[in-house]
N, C-alpha and C positions, 0 to 999 in steps of 0.2 A: 384463470391465469394459465393453467396447463394447456388449455385449448389455444389460447393466444400464442403461446410459445411454439406449439406444433404448427400453427399457421405461418409464423415467422420462419421457422425452419423449412417448411415446405416451399415458401417463396424463395428462400436462399438456395435450396436445391434446384429449383427451376432456373434461377438466375445463373447458377454455376453451370448447369447443363447448356443453357443458351450461350454463355461465354465460351465454353469449350468448343462449341460447334461454330459459332459466328465469328470468333476471334476479333472482338471489338477493339477499337482504338489502335489499329494496326499491330496487334499482338501477333507473335508467331504462334504456331500450334502448341509448342511447349509452354510458352508464356500463358496462353489462354487456359490450358489444362491446370497449370500451377495456380492461376488466379481462381479457377473453380474450386480447387482443393482448399485454398485459403479461405474462400467465402464459406464453405461448409464448416471448416474448423472454427472460424469466428462466430458463425451462427450457433454452433454447439456450445462454445464458451458463453456467448451472450444469453442464450435462452435457458441454459442449465438443464436441458433435456437429459443429458448424461453428465457424469462427473467430469471435471476439467481434465483429469489425467486420461480419461478415455478419449476425449477430443485430441489431446496431444499425441496419444498413441496412434490414432487415426492419421494424424498429420505425418508422423514418422513413417508409418507403413505405406501410406499413399505415395509419398515422395520417392521412397526406395523401390517399391514394387513397379511403379511406372517408369523408373529410371530418370526422373526429372532432376534428382540431386543425388550425388554419391553419398555413401554412408558416412565418410569422414566429414562431410559438410553438415549432414543432418544431425549427427551426434556430437559435433564440435561444441555445442552448447554445454555439454557436461564438463567441458574443460574451462568454462567461463568462471570468472570470479563471482558472478552472481549466484551460482549454485552453492558455492562454499559459504557465502554470506547467509544463505537460507539455512544451511546445515548448522552454522555457528549459532544462529538464532534459536534453533530447536534445542541445541545442547545447553546454551546459557539459560533458556527458559526452564528446561528440566532441572537444572542445578538450583535455580532460585526456588522452585516449587518443592523439590525433594528435600532440600536442606532445611526448609522451614523459614528461610529468610523472608519470603513474601508475607507469611503469617506474622512474623515479628514486626515487620514494617507496619502492617495493618494495626497491630496492637499498640504500637507507639503513636500512631496517628489518631486513635480513637478519642482520647480526651479533647483533642483540638477540633475534631470534626463534629462532635456531639453538642457544640454550644448552640447552634441554630441550624435551621434547614438550609439557609444560604451558605453557612460555613461548611455544611456537609457536602453540598453540591460543588461549591468552589474548591473545597479541599480534595474531593475525589478527582476533579479535573486536574488539579496540580499534581496529584499522585500519578495519574495517567501520563501527564506530560513528562514527569521525572523519570518514570519507567522507560519512556521512549529513548532516553539517552543511554540506558544500561542494558536494555533487553530488546534486541532487534527482532521482535516478532509480535505482531498485533494480537495474534491468538494467544501467545504466551502471556502477554500483558493482561489480556482479558481473563485468562485462566487464574492469574494471581490475584487480580483486583476484584473480580466479581464476587467470590466468596466473602471477601472482606467487606465490600459495600453492602451486600444483601444482609449479612449478619448485623451490620450497623443499622440498617433499615428496620430489621426486626426489633433490635434492642431499643430503638428510639420511637417505637410505636407506629411506624409506617406500615400499615396492614396491607396484606395481599389485595390487589385490585385498586388501591388508593392512588391518586395522581402522584403523591409524593414518592411512593415506592417505585412507580413507573419512571419518575424523573431520575431516581438513583440509577436504575438500570440503563436509561438512555445516556446519562452523563458518563457512565463507565464505558459503554459501548463506543461512544464517540470520542471520549477523552483518551482512550487507549489506542485510538486509530488515527484520527484526523491530524492532530498536532504533529505526529511523527512523520507525516509526508514531508515535513521540512527538515528531517534529519536523515542523512544519506542512507545508512544501512538499516533503517528501522521499519521500513514497509516494503512489501513485495514489489509494487510498481516502481519505487525508487531503485530497487536492486535490478529489476529488469531493464530499466532505462540505462543504468550504469553499464550493465553487461552488454546490451545491444549496441550502445554508443561505442564501447571499447571494441567489440567484435566487428562491427560494420564500418565504423568511421575512424577508429584509432583514437577516440576522445577519452580523456581520463578526468574524473571529477575529484576535486579536493573536498574532504569532509568539512573543513573550516569555511571555505568559500561558499559551499552549498548551504551551510547553516546560516552564514551571515546574509546571504541573498534572500532566503525564504523564511527564516524563523520569525523575524520581527512582525511580519504581516500574517503569514499562513500559520504560524505557531502561536504567537502571543495575542495579537488582535483578534484573530479568528476564534481562539479559545475563549476570550472574554465575551464575544458575541454569542457563542454557544451556551455559556453559563447563563447569560441573560435570557436567552430563548427558553432554556429548560425551566428556569424559575418562573417565566411568564406562562408557559404552556402547562406545566405540571406543578402547581403550587402545593406546598406541604407545610406541616408544623411538627416539630420533634417534641416528644414527650419530655417533661421535666423529670429530674431524678437521676441518680447514678446508675451505672451499669456494673454487672458482675465482673470480677477480674477474669482475664483470659489466660489460659495455659498455652504457651507457645511450644509446639513440638520441635524436636531437633536439638542438635548441639550448638550452644551459643558460640563456642570456639570455632566450629566449622563455619557457622554463619558469618562470623567476623572475617575468617580467611576468605570466604567467597566474596564478601563485600570488598575486601582489599584487591582481589583479582579483578572484579568488575570496575573498580575505580582506576586500576592500572590500564585496563582495556580502553576505558573512556579517555584517559589521558593520552594514550597512543593514537586513538582515533582523532582527537582534537588537535593534535600536533602533526598531522600527516604531511603538512606542507614543509615541515622541518626535516623529518626523517625519510619521507617518500615511500613508506611502506603502504601498500594497498590495504584498505579496511578489511577486505576479505581474508587476507593472510594474517592480519592481527587477530581476527575472529577465529581463524583456523588454529593458530597457536594457543589461544585461550581454550578452545574446545579440546585440544589435545591434553592440556593440563587438567581440565575438569573431568575428562573421561578416564584418567588413570584410576583403576579400580581401588588401589590401596588408599587413595585420598578420600574416597567415599562421596564425592560430589554428585557424580552421575554413574552409579553402578550399572553393569551390563543390562539387567532387566529393565531399569529405568530408561536407558538409552534406546532399547528396542521398542519401547512403547512411546518414546518421545519423538523420534525422527519419523516424520510423515513422508513416506516415499511418494505418495500420490501428489503431494505439493511439489516435490522435486521434479516429477514428470511434467506437471503443469508449467512450472517456470521454464524448464528446458524446452517445452513446446513453444512457449511464447518467444524465447530467444531464437529458436530455429526458424519460426515464421518470419521474424524480422530479417534474419540473415539471408534466407532464401528469396524474400522479396527484393532485397538489395542485389544479390548475385544474379538473379534472373533478369534484371532490368525492369521489373514491374514497378519498382519505386518511382523511376523517372516517368513512366507512362501515366501512373496514377497522379503524380504530382502535376503533370501538364493539364489534366482534366480538372484537378482541384483548383489550380490557380485561376482558371477561367470563371469559377463560381465565387471566388472570394476577393474582397477589395484590397488586395495586397499591392503596395507600390512603395518604392524607396522614398524616404522623406516623410511618409505619413506614419510616424512612429506610434502614436497612440492608437490609431485604427489598426495598425499591424499587430500591436501588442494584444489588444482586445480580441482580434480575429484569431490569432494563434492560440490564445488561452481558451476561447470558446470552441475552437476546433478540437482541442483535446477533450473538453467536457462532452461535446456532442458525440465524439467517437466512443467515449466510454459508455454511453447509453447502450450502444450496440455490442461492444466488446468486453464490457466490465473494465474496471480500472487497470487491471494487470495487462490487458490487451493493448492499451493505448501506446506504450513505448514500442511494442513490436510492430505496430502499424505505421506510426509517424516518424520514428527515428530514422529509417532509411530515406525518408523524404527531406530530412533536415538540410542537406546541401542546397537543394532546389528552393526550399523555403527561405533559406538564408539569402540566396541570390535575389529572390523576388521581393523581400522586405528590406534588404540592406542591413539586416541585423547580423551580428557575428554568429557563427555556428553554435557557440556555447549558449548565446542568448536564446536562439531558437529552441535548442534542446531544453533549456530551463523553463520555457513557457509550458512545456508538457506537464511540469510539476503542478503549475497552477491549474491546468486543465483536469488532470486526473485526481486532484485533491478537491475539486468542486463537484460535490455529489448532488445529483438530482433525485434519484430513487435509491432506496436502501439496498436493493438487490445488486447494485453495481459494486458493492464492497462486501465481500463474503464475511470478513471478521465482524462487521456490524450485526449480521444475522446470527452468527455463532454466539456472540456475546449476549444478545438478548435471549437466546435459547438457554445459555448457561444460567441466566438470571431468572428463568422461568416466566418471561414476559413475552407478549406478542410483539411482532416487529412493526405493526401498524402505527404506533405512536411515533416511530422514527420519522415517518413521512412528513409530519408536521414540521419537524426541525429541519430536515434536509431541504424542503421546498423553501421555507423562510430563509434559511442560510444561503441557499442559491441566489435568491433575490438580493439579499444584502451584499453578498460577494460581488455580484455583477455591478450593482449600483454604487457601492462604497469601497469594498476591499480591493477590487481590481484597479480603480484609479489610484488608490493609495499605494498599491504595489508598483504601479507604473512610476509614480514619483520617487519611490524608494530605489528602484532600479536606475533611475536618472541620477540620483544622488551618488550612487555607487559607480556610475559611469559604465554600466553594463549595456545600456542602449542610449 
């Protein structure tokens, strides 16, 4: 695999060098050089030869040192609401873990999840889905739920190496990630899409509208399919008998206070159409409250270990790439070439819908999920004109695209969650490939019909 990644990166380097010299598609010299830098950055993100934050730093340095973009444009991404949504996710996740609220929720769920293997798998999926509403970080949700799920697996006789135990790890990895693509502030690609759309196009998404459009199919139906696949691929049987009582760490009073704060945040996120406050600023206000040392939710040492600056750099890099592609005019050039290869035409709504969705999916194979909004969002106006869809509809098809996973490496949190569970990532491929086929054949047509009912297309 490492050798293949090196070959892909070498090909990207050669293509970037050729583009900088040949200036294809009537690019100017600056556009061609910018295009080459973008190709190298995307190949580094896609192959994982270096950490994502290293690739982002390369992008920043290359744009500034070559004079292709001024510092205020390169670093404008740090002022985006997307960055502050990520910070809020880190802080909220740290509060849930440090306070013991996550462990208490797991203890409350144990009697219900231990009735049967199907109840365990379905219950863990429901817990992952529920955490998506109150904890805007896939990694944070996995960090909370993996210890709970694997402890349950041990207590219920699902031994290391058994299909049942692997199924527990797989359902937690997927359940804490995929359903939350349908919740605006709950996954990195969603946040990047929101940030790039706001920064490049002046578009703003409503939490409630986003949820209504995506959650019925991408959240509820897709989750039901995932549960069925895990039960089919990783059968198991839980041991009969009771389990020893669990001691939950932390103060029950503080956990209750934190739960009240989280419910308040969720209420504000859900009613953003009424008050008009951006989800990021709601999260920022909650983070401020949780970080007050005297309250004890996220003490300074916990904050220092919880906030992942490398992830902030990665997100900022993705935002910058999209902004620079738009400002340099590369978006329009790439769009022109793209349209010639895809069957877009006004009036062919179903074909346009499927093509736009699969465009996002195929792009994510090379850029990973988080790179899709950075590449495709600047092209949205041209795609809107070619398909006859509204700008919002075109942007929303990206969600279908980057939530349709082919290979596990496309979604970093899946890999991390399996690692936390002590399981190999190979079993994930069975589920992602089967889920991809079912999504294309069944869920995409259903999604098209749902969008029709809502009048989006």
